[in-house]
C-alpha positions in Angstrom: 30.4 -6.1 -26.0 32.6 -9.0 -25.9 36.3 -8.8 -26.6 37.7 -10.0 -30.0 38.6 -13.7 -29.9 42.6 -14.2 -29.8 44.7 -15.3 -32.8 45.0 -18.9 -31.2 41.2 -19.2 -30.7 40.5 -18.4 -34.3 40.4 -21.6 -36.0 40.2 -21.6 -40.2 40.9 -25.2 -40.9 38.7 -27.1 -43.4 36.7 -29.1 -40.2 36.0 -25.7 -38.6 34.7 -24.0 -41.9 32.3 -27.1 -42.2 31.1 -26.6 -38.6 30.2 -23.0 -39.4 28.4 -24.4 -42.8 26.3 -26.8 -40.6 25.2 -24.0 -38.3 24.3 -22.0 -41.3 22.2 -24.7 -42.8 20.1 -25.0 -39.4 19.5 -21.4 -39.4 18.1 -21.8 -42.9 15.9 -24.5 -41.6 14.8 -22.6 -38.6 13.7 -19.8 -41.1 11.9 -22.0 -43.7 8.6 -22.4 -41.4 8.3 -18.5 -41.3 8.6 -18.5 -45.0 6.0 -20.8 -45.7 3.7 -19.1 -43.3 3.7 -16.1 -45.8 0.3 -15.9 -47.7 0.8 -16.5 -51.6 -0.9 -13.8 -54.0 -3.8 -16.5 -54.8 -4.4 -16.6 -51.0 -4.5 -13.0 -50.3 -6.7 -12.3 -53.2 -9.1 -15.0 -51.7 -9.1 -13.1 -48.3 -9.5 -10.0 -49.8 -13.0 -8.4 -49.8 -14.6 -5.4 -51.6 -14.4 -2.5 -49.3 -17.8 -1.0 -50.7 -19.9 -3.7 -49.2 -21.9 -3.0 -46.0 -21.7 -4.8 -42.8 -24.4 -7.2 -43.4 -23.5 -7.9 -46.9 -19.8 -8.5 -45.9 -21.0 -10.8 -43.4 -23.1 -12.8 -45.7 -20.2 -13.0 -48.1 -17.6 -14.3 -45.6 -19.8 -16.8 -44.2 -20.8 -18.1 -47.4 -17.3 -18.1 -49.6 -14.9 -16.8 -46.6 -12.6 -19.3 -44.8 -13.0 -20.3 -41.1 -11.3 -17.5 -39.4 -13.3 -15.1 -41.3 -16.4 -16.9 -40.2 -15.4 -16.9 -36.8 -14.9 -13.2 -37.1 -18.3 -12.5 -38.3 -19.8 -14.3 -35.6 -17.7 -12.7 -32.8 -19.0 -9.5 -34.3 -22.7 -10.9 -34.0 -24.0 -8.6 -31.3 -22.6 -5.5 -33.0 -24.6 -6.4 -36.1 -27.6 -7.2 -33.9 -27.5 -3.5 -32.0 -27.0 -1.9 -35.6 -29.6 -3.5 -37.6 -31.4 -6.5 -35.6 -34.0 -7.3 -38.6 -31.6 -7.8 -41.6 -29.1 -9.9 -39.0 -32.0 -12.1 -38.1 -33.4 -12.4 -41.8 -30.1 -12.7 -43.7 -27.3 -13.3 -41.3 -28.5 -15.7 -38.8 -29.7 -18.4 -41.3 -26.1 -18.4 -42.7 -24.6 -18.9 -39.2 -27.0 -21.9 -38.5 -25.5 -23.4 -41.8 -22.0 -22.8 -41.0 -22.2 -24.3 -37.5 -23.2 -27.5 -38.8 -19.7 -28.1 -39.7 -17.9 -25.5 -37.6 -14.9 -26.2 -35.8 -14.3 -25.9 -31.7 -13.2 -22.3 -32.1 -16.2 -21.0 -34.0 -18.4 -23.1 -31.6 -17.2 -21.6 -28.8 -17.5 -18.1 -30.2 -21.0 -18.6 -31.3 -22.1 -19.7 -27.7 -20.5 -16.5 -26.3 -22.0 -14.3 -28.9 -25.2 -15.7 -28.6 -25.4 -15.1 -24.7 -23.9 -11.7 -25.2 -27.0 -10.9 -27.4 -29.3 -12.1 -24.7 -27.4 -10.1 -22.0 -27.7 -6.9 -24.2 -31.2 -7.5 -24.6 -30.8 -6.6 -28.6 -34.2 -8.1 -29.2 -37.2 -9.2 -27.3 -37.4 -12.6 -25.5 -39.9 -13.9 -27.9 -37.9 -12.9 -30.8 -34.8 -14.5 -29.1 -36.4 -17.6 -28.4 -37.9 -17.9 -31.6 -34.5 -17.4 -33.7 -31.5 -18.7 -31.3 -33.0 -21.4 -28.8 -33.1 -24.1 -31.7 -29.6 -23.3 -32.3 -28.4 -23.8 -29.0 -30.4 -26.9 -28.0 -29.2 -28.4 -31.2 -25.3 -27.8 -30.4 -25.7 -29.1 -26.8 -24.7 -32.5 -27.3 -21.6 -31.7 -29.1 -18.8 -34.4 -29.2 -16.3 -31.9 -27.7 -17.0 -31.4 -23.9 -15.8 -27.8 -23.9 -18.4 -27.1 -26.8 -21.2 -28.6 -25.2 -20.3 -27.0 -21.6 -20.5 -23.9 -23.5 -23.6 -24.4 -25.2 -25.0 -25.7 -21.7 -24.1 -22.4 -20.1 -25.8 -20.1 -22.5 -28.8 -22.4 -22.4 -29.0 -22.0 -18.5 -28.8 -18.3 -18.8 -31.8 -18.2 -21.4 -33.7 -20.4 -19.0 -33.7 -17.6 -16.2 -35.4 -15.3 -19.0 -37.7 -17.6 -20.9 -41.6 -17.8 -19.8 -43.0 -20.7 -18.6 -44.8 -22.0 -21.7 -41.9 -21.9 -23.9 -39.9 -23.8 -21.2 -42.5 -26.5 -21.0 -42.9 -27.0 -24.8 -39.3 -26.3 -26.1 -37.1 -27.6 -23.1 -38.9 -29.7 -20.5 -41.1 -32.1 -22.8 -38.0 -33.0 -25.1 -36.1 -33.5 -21.6 -38.3 -36.5 -20.8 -36.8 -38.6 -23.5 -33.3 -36.9 -23.3 -33.0 -38.4 -19.5 -33.7 -41.8 -20.3 -31.0 -44.6 -19.9 -30.9 -45.5 -23.8 -29.5 -41.9 -24.3 -25.7 -41.1 -24.1 -24.2 -40.3 -20.6 -23.3 -36.8 -22.3 -27.2 -36.2 -22.7 -28.0 -37.6 -19.3 -25.5 -35.3 -17.7 -27.0 -32.0 -19.6 -30.3 -33.3 -18.6 -29.4 -33.3 -14.8 -28.1 -29.8 -15.0 -31.1 -28.5 -17.0 -33.4 -29.9 -14.3 -31.7 -28.1 -11.7 -32.2 -25.0 -13.4 -35.8 -25.4 -14.1 -37.2 -26.0 -10.6 -37.1 -22.5 -9.9 -39.2 -21.8 -12.9 -42.5 -24.2 -12.2 -44.7 -24.4 -9.5 -44.7 -27.3 -6.8 -47.4 -29.3 -8.6 -45.7 -29.4 -11.8 -42.2 -30.3 -10.1 -43.7 -33.0 -8.1 -45.5 -34.2 -11.3 -43.1 -33.8 -14.2 -39.6 -33.1 -12.8 -39.2 -35.1 -9.6 -39.7 -38.4 -11.3 -37.0 -37.5 -13.6 -34.9 -36.6 -10.6 -35.4 -39.9 -8.9 -34.5 -41.7 -12.3 -31.3 -40.1 -12.6 -30.4 -40.4 -9.1 -30.6 -44.1 -9.5 -28.7 -44.0 -12.9 -26.3 -47.0 -13.8 -23.5 -44.5 -14.6 -21.7 -42.7 -11.2 -21.1 -39.5 -13.1 -24.7 -39.1 -13.7 -25.7 -39.9 -10.1 -22.9 -37.6 -8.9 -24.1 -34.6 -11.3 -27.9 -35.1 -10.3 -27.1 -35.5 -6.4 -25.3 -31.7 -6.7 -28.4 -30.6 -8.2 -30.5 -31.5 -5.7 -29.5 -28.4 -3.6 -31.3 -26.2 -6.3 -34.2 -28.8 -6.4 -34.7 -28.4 -2.8 -35.0 -24.6 -2.9 -37.7 -24.9 -5.3 -40.1 -27.6 -3.9 -39.8 -26.3 -0.1 -39.5 -28.0 2.9 -41.9 -30.7 2.9 -41.0 -32.3 -0.5 -37.4 -31.7 0.6 -37.7 -34.0 3.5 -40.0 -36.6 1.8 -38.2 -36.7 -1.7 -34.8 -35.2 -1.3 -33.4 -36.6 2.1 -33.9 -40.4 1.2 -32.3 -39.7 -2.1 -29.2 -38.2 -0.4 -29.0 -40.8 2.2 -29.0 -43.5 -0.2 -26.6 -41.7 -2.2 -24.0 -41.3 0.7 -23.7 -44.9 0.9 -23.0 -45.1 -2.9 -20.2 -47.1 -3.9 -18.6 -44.5 -6.0 -16.5 -41.9 -4.1 -17.5 -39.1 -6.0 -21.2 -39.6 -5.5 -20.6 -39.8 -1.7 -18.6 -36.8 -1.7 -21.3 -35.1 -3.8 -24.0 -36.3 -1.2 -21.8 -35.1 1.7 -21.5 -31.4 0.6 -25.4 -31.1 -0.5 -26.0 -32.5 3.1 -24.2 -29.8 4.5 -25.5 -27.2 2.2 -29.1 -27.9 3.1 -28.8 -28.0 6.9 -30.7 -25.2 7.3 -33.6 -26.6 5.5 -34.0 -29.6 8.0 -35.4 -29.4 11.4 -33.6 -30.4 14.7 -34.8 -34.1 14.7 -33.7 -34.7 11.3 -30.1 -33.3 11.9 -29.9 -35.3 15.1 -31.4 -38.7 13.9 -30.5 -38.8 10.1 -27.9 -36.3 9.5 -25.4 -36.3 12.2 -24.9 -40.2 12.0 -24.2 -40.0 8.5 -21.6 -37.0 9.0 -20.1 -39.1 11.8 -19.4 -42.0 9.6 -18.3 -40.0 6.7 -15.5 -38.4 9.1 -14.5 -41.5 10.4 -14.0 -43.2 7.1 -12.2 -40.1 5.5 -8.6 -40.7 6.2 -9.1 -44.1 4.9 -10.5 -42.9 1.6 -9.0 -40.9 -1.0 -7.4 -37.3 -0.1 -9.8 -35.6 -2.1 -12.7 -36.5 0.3 -10.3 -34.8 3.2 -9.9 -31.6 1.3 -13.6 -31.3 0.8 -14.3 -32.1 4.6 -11.8 -29.7 5.6 -13.5 -27.0 3.7 -17.2 -27.6 5.0 -16.0 -28.4 8.5 -16.6 -25.0 9.7 -19.9 -24.7 8.2 -20.8 -28.3 9.5 -20.0 -27.7 13.0 -21.9 -24.4 12.9 -25.1 -25.9 11.7 -24.9 -28.8 14.0 -23.9 -27.0 17.0 -27.1 -27.1 18.8 -27.3 -30.8 18.8 -24.0 -32.1 19.8 -23.3 -33.9 23.1 -20.2 -33.0 24.7 -18.4 -36.0 23.6 -19.3 -35.4 20.1 -18.3 -31.8 20.2 -14.9 -32.9 21.9 -14.6 -35.6 19.1 -15.2 -33.3 16.3 -12.8 -30.5 17.4 -10.3 -33.1 17.8 -10.7 -34.0 14.0 -10.4 -30.7 13.3 -7.1 -30.4 15.2 -5.7 -33.6 13.3 -6.6 -32.1 10.2 -4.5 -29.0 10.8 -1.5 -31.0 11.3 -2.0 -33.7 8.6 1.0 -34.1 6.7 3.6 -32.2 9.0 4.7 -35.5 10.8 6.0 -37.2 7.5 9.4 -35.4 7.3 11.7 -37.4 5.1 14.4 -35.0 4.5 14.5 -35.3 0.7 14.6 -33.1 -2.0 11.6 -32.4 -4.0 13.3 -34.0 -7.2 13.7 -37.4 -5.1 10.2 -37.6 -3.8 8.0 -40.0 -5.7 5.4 -38.5 -7.7 2.7 -40.1 -6.0 4.1 -38.9 -2.5 4.6 -35.3 -3.8 0.9 -35.3 -5.1 -0.4 -36.5 -1.6 1.5 -33.5 0.0 0.0 -31.3 -2.0 -3.3 -32.5 -1.2 -2.2 -32.4 2.9 -1.4 -28.8 1.9 -4.7 -28.2 0.8 -6.5 -29.7 4.0 -4.2 -27.6 6.2 -5.3 -24.4 4.0 -8.8 -25.2 4.4 -8.6 -25.6 8.1 -6.9 -22.3 8.5 -9.8 -21.0 6.3 -12.4 -22.3 8.9 -10.3 -21.2 11.9 -12.9 -18.3 13.2 -15.9 -20.7 12.7 -14.1 -23.1 14.9 -13.4 -20.5 17.4 -17.3 -19.8 17.6 -17.7 -23.5 18.2 -15.5 -23.8 21.1 -16.5 -20.0 22.3 -13.8 -17.3 22.2 -13.4 -17.4 26.0 -12.0 -21.1 25.6 -9.6 -20.2 22.8 -6.3 -20.4 24.9 -7.1 -23.7 26.3 -8.5 -25.3 23.0 -7.4 -23.7 20.0 -4.3 -21.4 20.6 -1.6 -24.5 19.8 -3.7 -25.1 16.7 -3.3 -21.2 15.6 0.2 -21.3 16.3 1.1 -24.4 14.3 -1.1 -22.5 11.4 0.9 -19.4 11.7 4.4 -21.2 11.8 3.3 -23.9 8.9 6.1 -24.3 6.6 3.8 -23.8 3.6 3.0 -20.4 2.2 -0.7 -21.0 1.3 -1.3 -22.0 4.7 0.4 -18.8 6.1 -1.5 -16.5 3.7 -4.9 -18.0 4.5 -4.3 -17.6 8.2 -3.2 -13.8 7.4 -6.4 -13.1 5.6 -8.5 -14.6 8.6 -6.3 -12.9 11.5 -8.7 -9.9 11.6 -11.9 -12.1 12.2 -10.0 -14.0 14.7 -8.9 -10.6 16.4 -12.7 -9.6 16.5 -13.8 -12.9 18.0 -11.3 -12.8 20.5 -12.1 -9.3 21.7 -10.7 -8.6 25.2 -8.5 -11.7 24.7 -6.7 -10.5 21.8 -3.5 -10.0 23.5 -3.2 -13.9 23.3 -2.2 -13.4 19.5 0.3 -10.5 19.8 3.2 -12.9 19.0 1.4 -14.3 16.2 1.0 -11.0 14.6 4.5 -10.3 14.9 5.5 -13.5 13.3 3.3 -13.0 10.5 4.8 -9.3 10.3 8.4 -10.8 9.9 7.0 -13.6 7.7 9.6 -14.0 4.8 7.0 -14.4 2.2 5.5 -11.3 1.0 2.2 -12.9 0.0 1.8 -13.6 3.8 2.6 -9.7 4.6 0.4 -8.7 1.7 -2.8 -10.4 3.1 -2.0 -9.5 6.6 -1.8 -5.7 5.9 -5.1 -5.7 4.0 -6.7 -5.2 7.9 -3.6 -4.2 9.7 -5.2 -0.8 10.9 -8.0 -2.6 12.4 -6.1 -5.1 14.0 -3.6 -2.8 15.5 -6.6 -0.8 16.9 -8.1 -3.9 18.4 -4.4 -4.7 19.8 -4.0 -1.1 21.1 -7.7 -1.1 23.2 -7.7 -4.7 24.0 -10.8 -5.3 22.0 -12.7 -3.0 23.8 -14.4 0.3 22.3 -12.9 2.8 24.8 -9.8 4.6 24.3 -6.8 3.7 26.3 -4.2 6.7 26.9 -1.2 3.9 27.0 -0.9 2.9 23.4 0.3 -0.7 22.9 2.3 -1.3 26.3 2.3 -4.8 26.1 3.6 -5.0 22.7 7.2 -3.9 22.4 8.3 -6.0 19.2 5.6 -4.0 17.1 7.6 -1.1 15.9 10.8 -3.2 14.9 8.3 -5.7 13.0 6.6 -2.9 11.4 10.1 -1.4 10.0 11.4 -4.7 9.4 8.4 -5.4 7.1 8.7 -2.4 5.3 12.4 -2.7 4.4 11.5 -6.0 3.3 9.0 -4.9 0.9 11.2 -1.9 -0.3 13.9 -4.5 -1.2 11.6 -6.7 -3.2 10.2 -5.9 -6.7 6.5 -6.0 -5.4 6.0 -2.1 -5.3 2.3 -2.4 -4.8 2.8 -4.5 -1.6 5.2 -1.7 -0.7 2.7 1.1 -1.5 -0.1 -0.4 0.5 2.2 -1.1 3.6 3.0 2.6 3.7 -0.6 3.4 3.3 -1.8 1.2 6.0 1.0 3.1 8.4 -1.2 6.2 8.1 -3.1 4.7 11.1 0.0 4.6 13.3 -0.8 8.0 15.1 -3.8 6.1 16.5 -1.8 3.2 17.8 2.0 4.5 18.9 2.9 7.8 20.5 3.9 10.9 18.4 7.9 10.7 19.5 7.9 7.1 18.4 6.7 7.9 14.9 9.2 11.0 15.0 12.0 8.9 15.6 11.2 5.6 13.8 9.2 6.5 10.7 9.4 9.9 9.7 13.1 9.8 8.6 12.1 6.6 6.7 9.5 8.3 5.1 11.6 11.0 3.6 14.3 8.6 2.7 11.7 6.7 0.4 10.2 10.0 -0.9 13.8 11.0 -2.1 15.4 7.7 -3.2 12.6 5.3 -4.3 12.2 5.2 -8.0 8.6 4.1 -8.0 6.1 6.8 -8.0 3.1 5.3 -6.4 5.4 4.4 -3.5 6.8 7.8 -3.3 3.4 9.5 -3.3 2.2 7.0 -0.7 5.0 7.9 1.7 4.2 11.5 1.0 0.5 11.2 2.2 1.4 9.1 5.2 4.3 11.5 6.3 1.5 14.4 5.9 -0.6 12.5 8.3 2.2 12.0 10.8 2.7 15.5 10.7 -1.0 16.5 11.2 -0.9 14.4 14.3 2.4 15.2 15.8 2.2 16.5 19.2 5.4 18.8 19.4 5.5 22.2 17.8 9.4 21.9 17.3 9.2 18.8 15.6 6.4 19.7 13.3 8.5 22.9 12.4 11.6 20.7 11.8 9.5 18.7 9.5 8.3 21.5 7.6 11.8 23.0 7.2 12.9 19.8 5.9 10.3 19.5 3.3 11.0 22.8 1.9 14.8 22.7 2.0 15.3 19.2 0.7 12.3 18.8 -1.6 10.9 22.4 -2.6 14.3 23.8 -2.7 16.3 20.3 -3.5 18.5 20.2 -6.4 16.8 17.2 -8.2 13.8 18.4 -10.1 12.3 15.0 -9.2 12.2 16.4 -5.6 10.8 19.5 -6.3 7.6 17.5 -8.3 7.2 15.5 -4.9 7.4 18.5 -3.0 4.1 19.5 -5.0 2.8 16.3 -4.4 3.3 16.8 -0.7 1.6 20.2 -0.9 -1.3 18.9 -2.2 -1.7 16.2 0.6 -1.2 19.4 3.2 -4.1 21.2 1.3 -6.3 18.3 1.8 -5.5 17.1 5.3 -4.4 20.5 7.0 -6.4 23.8 7.4 -6.3 26.5 5.0 -4.2 28.8 7.1 -1.4 26.1 8.0 -0.7 25.8 4.2 -0.8 29.7 3.8 1.5 29.8 6.9 4.1 27.6 6.1 3.8 26.3 2.2 2.2 29.1 0.1 5.6 31.2 -0.7 7.7 28.0 -1.0 5.3 26.7 -3.7 4.5 29.7 -5.8 8.5 30.2 -5.9 8.5 27.4 -8.1 7.2 29.3 -10.8 11.0 30.4 -11.6 11.8 26.5 -11.8 14.3 26.0 -14.4 12.5 22.6 -15.2 9.5 22.8 -17.4 7.9 19.9 -15.8 8.0 21.2 -12.5 6.3 24.6 -13.7 3.7 22.6 -15.6 2.9 20.6 -12.4 2.5 23.9 -10.3 0.0 25.2 -13.0 -2.1 22.3 -12.3 -1.8 22.8 -8.3 -2.7 26.8 -8.4 -6.4 26.6 -8.3 -6.3 24.4 -5.3 -3.5 26.7 -3.8 -6.0 29.7 -4.7 -8.7 27.7 -2.8 -6.7 28.3 0.6 -7.0 32.0 0.6 -9.8 33.9 2.4 -10.5 37.5 1.4 -9.8 40.1 2.7 -7.1 38.8 5.3 -5.0 37.0 2.5 -5.5 39.7 -0.1 -1.5 40.4 0.0 -0.8 36.5 -0.7 -3.4 36.6 -3.5 -1.6 39.6 -5.3 1.7 37.5 -4.9 -0.3 34.8 -6.6 -1.5 36.9 -9.5 2.1 38.4 -10.0 3.3 35.0 -10.6 1.0 34.0 -12.9 1.5 37.2 -15.0 5.4 36.5 -14.8 4.3 33.0 -16.3 2.0 34.4 -19.1 4.7 37.0 -20.0 8.0 34.9 -19.7 7.1 31.3 -20.1 9.0 30.1 -23.5 7.9 26.6 -23.3 4.8 25.9 -25.5 3.4 23.2 -23.5 3.8 25.1 -20.2 2.4 28.1 -22.0 -0.9 26.5 -23.0 -1.5 24.9 -19.6 -0.9 28.5 -18.1 -3.5 29.9 -20.2 -6.1 27.2 -19.3 -5.3 27.7 -15.5 -5.5 31.4 -15.8 -9.3 30.6 -17.2 -9.9 28.4 -14.3 -8.4 30.8 -11.7 -10.5 33.8 -13.1 -13.4 31.8 -13.0 -12.9 30.7 -9.2 -15.0 32.4 -6.5 -13.2 33.3 -3.5 -13.9 32.3 0.1 -14.2 34.7 2.6 -13.9 35.4 6.1 -17.2 35.4 7.1 -19.3 31.9 6.2 -21.1 31.9 3.0 -23.8 29.5 1.9 -22.0 28.6 -1.0 -19.0 27.4 0.8 -20.3 26.6 4.0 -19.7 22.8 4.2 -15.9 23.5 3.0 -15.4 26.2 5.7 -16.9 24.4 8.6 -14.8 21.5 7.7 -11.7 24.0 7.4 -12.6 25.3 10.9 -12.8 22.0 12.3 -9.0 21.4 11.0 -8.1 24.5 12.3 -9.5 24.1 15.9 -7.8 20.5 16.1 -4.6 22.3 15.0 -5.2 24.6 17.9 -5.8 22.2 20.2 -2.7 20.3 19.7 -0.9 23.6 20.4 -2.7 24.4 23.7 -2.1 20.6 24.8 1.4 20.8 24.4 1.5 24.2 26.3 -0.3 22.9 29.2 1.6 19.8 29.4 4.8 21.7 29.6 3.4 24.0 32.1 2.7 20.9 34.5 6.2 19.5 33.8 7.5 22.9 34.9 5.2 23.0 38.1 6.0 19.4 38.9 2.2 18.6 39.6 1.4 15.1 39.5 -1.7 14.3 37.3 -4.5 12.3 38.7 -5.1 9.6 35.8 -8.7 8.6 37.2 -9.9 12.0 37.4 -8.2 13.0 34.1 -9.9 10.0 32.2 -13.3 10.9 33.8 -13.2 14.5 32.8 -12.0 13.4 29.1 -15.2 11.0 29.0 -17.7 13.7 30.2 -16.3 16.5 27.9 -16.0 14.1 24.8 -16.7 16.1 21.8 -19.9 14.5 19.8 -19.2 13.9 16.0 -22.3 15.6 14.7 -22.2 19.0 13.3 -24.2 21.7 14.3 -26.2 23.5 12.0 -26.1 27.0 13.4 -22.8 29.0 12.6 -20.3 28.9 15.3 -18.7 32.1 16.7 -15.4 32.6 18.3 -15.2 31.5 22.1 -13.9 34.3 24.3 -11.3 33.5 26.9 -10.0 30.2 24.8 -6.5 31.7 23.3 -3.5 30.3 24.8 -1.7 33.6 24.4 -4.3 35.1 27.3 -2.5 35.2 30.5 -5.7 35.5 32.5 -7.4 32.5 31.3 -8.2 30.2 34.1 -6.5 27.1 34.6 -9.9 24.9 34.5 -10.6 26.1 31.1 -7.0 25.1 29.9 -7.5 21.6 31.5 -10.7 21.1 29.4 -8.7 22.2 26.2 -6.3 19.7 27.1 -8.8 16.7 27.7 -10.4 17.8 24.3 -7.2 17.7 22.6 -6.2 14.6 23.7 -9.8 13.1 23.1 -9.5 14.5 19.3 -5.8 12.8 19.2 -7.3 9.6 20.0 -10.7 9.8 18.5 -10.6 11.9 15.3 -8.5 9.3 13.4 -11.1 6.8 12.2 -10.7 3.7 10.0 -10.0 5.3 6.7 -7.0 7.5 8.4 -7.1 9.7 5.7 -10.5 11.8 6.4 -10.7 14.2 9.4 -13.5 13.5 11.9 -15.7 16.3 12.6 -16.0 17.8 16.0 -18.9 20.1 17.4 -17.3 23.2 19.0 -15.6 25.7 16.9 -12.8 28.2 17.5 -12.3 31.2 15.5 -9.5 32.1 13.2 -8.1 35.0 15.0 -7.9 32.8 18.5 -6.0 30.1 16.4 -3.8 32.8 15.0 -2.9 34.7 18.1 -2.2 31.1 19.8 0.1 30.1 17.4 2.0 32.9 17.5 2.4 33.1 21.2 3.3 29.6 21.1 6.0 29.7 18.3 7.7 32.2 20.6 8.0 30.0 23.4 10.7 27.3 24.0 9.9 23.8 23.4 10.0 21.3 25.8 9.7 17.6 25.0 6.8 15.6 26.2 7.3 12.8 28.4 5.6 9.7 27.3 5.5 6.4 29.5 5.9 4.2 26.7 9.1 5.6 25.2 12.1 7.1 26.5 12.8 10.7 25.5 16.2 11.1 23.6 18.9 13.7 24.4 19.4 16.3 21.6 22.8 14.6 21.0 21.1 11.5 19.8 18.8 13.1 17.3 19.6 12.1 13.7 21.6 14.6 11.5 18.6 15.4 9.6 16.4 16.3 12.1 18.9 18.5 14.2 17.3 21.4 15.8 17.2 24.6 13.7 16.0 28.1 14.0 12.1 28.5 13.9 10.7 28.6 10.2 9.6 31.9 8.9 6.0 31.7 7.9 3.1 34.0 6.3 1.1 34.2 9.3 -2.1 35.8 8.4 -2.6 39.5 10.2 0.8 39.7 11.3 3.7 42.3 10.7 5.5 39.9 8.2 2.7 39.9 5.6 4.2 41.9 2.3 2.4 45.4 1.9 -0.1 45.0 -1.1 1.4 48.6 -2.6 4.9 47.3 -2.6 3.8 43.8 -4.6 3.0 45.0 -7.6 5.5 43.7 -9.9 8.4 42.4 -7.9 8.9 39.1 -5.9 9.0 39.4 -2.3 12.8 40.2 -1.7 12.6 39.5 2.1 11.1 36.2 1.7 13.9 35.0 -0.5 16.5 36.4 1.8 14.8 34.8 4.6 15.1 31.4 3.0 18.9 32.0 1.9 19.8 32.8 5.3 18.0 29.8 6.8 20.0 27.6 4.5 23.1 28.9 5.8 22.2 27.9 9.2 24.0 25.0 10.9 
């Protein structure tokens, strides 16, 4: 609210009062048009229709006595009437529509064209009935005086031609077209004839085309009006496809050659584009002796002609160079390449230092056309790389690529960002040449450029990390040190903008990072940021994207100590957070964990924190938990998790008895019915759940291999033995796990548990190799689905191994591409804590089924509280 004006500011003089009166009069004038727009009682009476009339009677009445807006409404509703009662609509409504259209305005005409096309597409009547009832109305309005209306009816007719039988086409369309295409007819009539001829060519045999259609085509190509010649020239591509190669060479090619020398600029442009599109039709002799000289002449004259020719030429240059690739001499090859380079920098040398308001309009329009030319050049860059051979990219096109990536105009950089993935694929082993340009585009000030780049960011980074080869390398992105700062800066820039969809997409693409950079780099540079976004960002899709990406980071983290810290932070800051919004995000995170991790992992760490939220004071949290309970129950296996099932049932019973919110209670009742209908998964494989159990065992095996890999690497560090990288890589390839799943049910492999002290070191090496292979290869292009592996490890082996490793002290891994931080350099939120209590299957910590009948398990709550008090 504004403060009241002071006494000195309040002027009640006569002049001032007159000023207030004038202001009020202006307001009155503003309101007058509103009052005039109101309908009078007489007008309302005329617009009122008897409610007892049926649809057909109402339509006939409104078309006969209603106003234009009512008639337009009836015509727009014509497809509905045809679906409901086609016979009566054709008999009573369509004749009225025909009468009204004779004097109808533009809006009603456009509505009728759309309605007629909709009736055709919906196949409300047979083609014969449609041609008999609607075709004449369409043909009657093709030459409407309004160009928009004429084009609308023409589009409808062209769609009708696709389905009409030949005889109908011949009598109703082709025969009248002979007179419509004569010079005595209007220009609009001849333009319509050109487009109809282009459509009719594919409907008749070659003999009919040669005898009846081609003479009309030649006549229109020689028309006195350049608009007609240009229009007919653009239809020659469709005609060539209908008449075959021989007639194209003998009839179409001579016409194109003559039109390419036409005095009209638009005609020459149409001839050039048609020649480029028909390159595949002509043989090598025609291309080298006829088309190539025309193209060379066109390119040489393009800079002296209108800029619109340059726009078309730059757009078709890639296709042109590809089509003529085999017939270029070295000198011609170099000349076309230099021509492309010149187009890539067109307009960049004309820096005048003037503001946009000071530039003359014609110069400003010219600069816009130059921007379009450079944008088209960026679009054609992959084709030009093929033209020069990717091996010659650094010598021939790298400087051009650099200029396009640093172009001052956003549309050019946006287009090159879209093409970046294609360029990366073409360069293959030479992809390292464009590392710096990737960083440049990631740091681009325009979010549009970033949004275009991140569409294929996982694939680009994978090519960068592997050097364009299919083999997986252990050293991840060693030659790209600026990648992580560029990625974090891009995320922060997206977060600071209002374009949350770009931010969400970027976070989703970050899920590829475990395949690209080391686990420690993700832990120290990205995990905390994911937590911050989950807890502070105000956009729900962004929060969920960060949550899922964090779960994937956790899934492929290679240090047990770090995993436990992340799990503890999820439970304490989200699941037990003060904000109900954080607790809701915790449930979202648990849903992702159920999807990405094994059932035993969820039950061990998240089952109890989830069901404790049944006591949450906020109804929305309890409601969301009810929706999640069926998925929570699906993680249990009987009889091993019987004690967890009893706790779940006890919490649901409490909700049924104690819930006071009626909405939550209704959802609880529905959830109870769904839980009762669910069939529990057993420890042994069942045919009904075979695929799900098999996938879960694969997840469990991968989690076990991560633990084993960590343990073996710690043992190697303690022994101080160097690792022979060549031997290690060879063994990893030899024991690479196939992706196909066996049909037989796997059994536990004896001697594979990491807790068995007598296990041989060779077996441990094999497990380390397999686990590293999984860490590098199990993460495919979608980055959310888990790859399937062949060998299986039993749940008992996983439990014993996990329990043994949880008791061992954690020693940080050494990574060549990342310097391990000291404990004092850890962020405060990731400070080392006591090991997280868990609900391990089959361990002594499980709750006794006899004591879990009517109370929550107090040891669990006491443990959580004691953990909160830890520093």
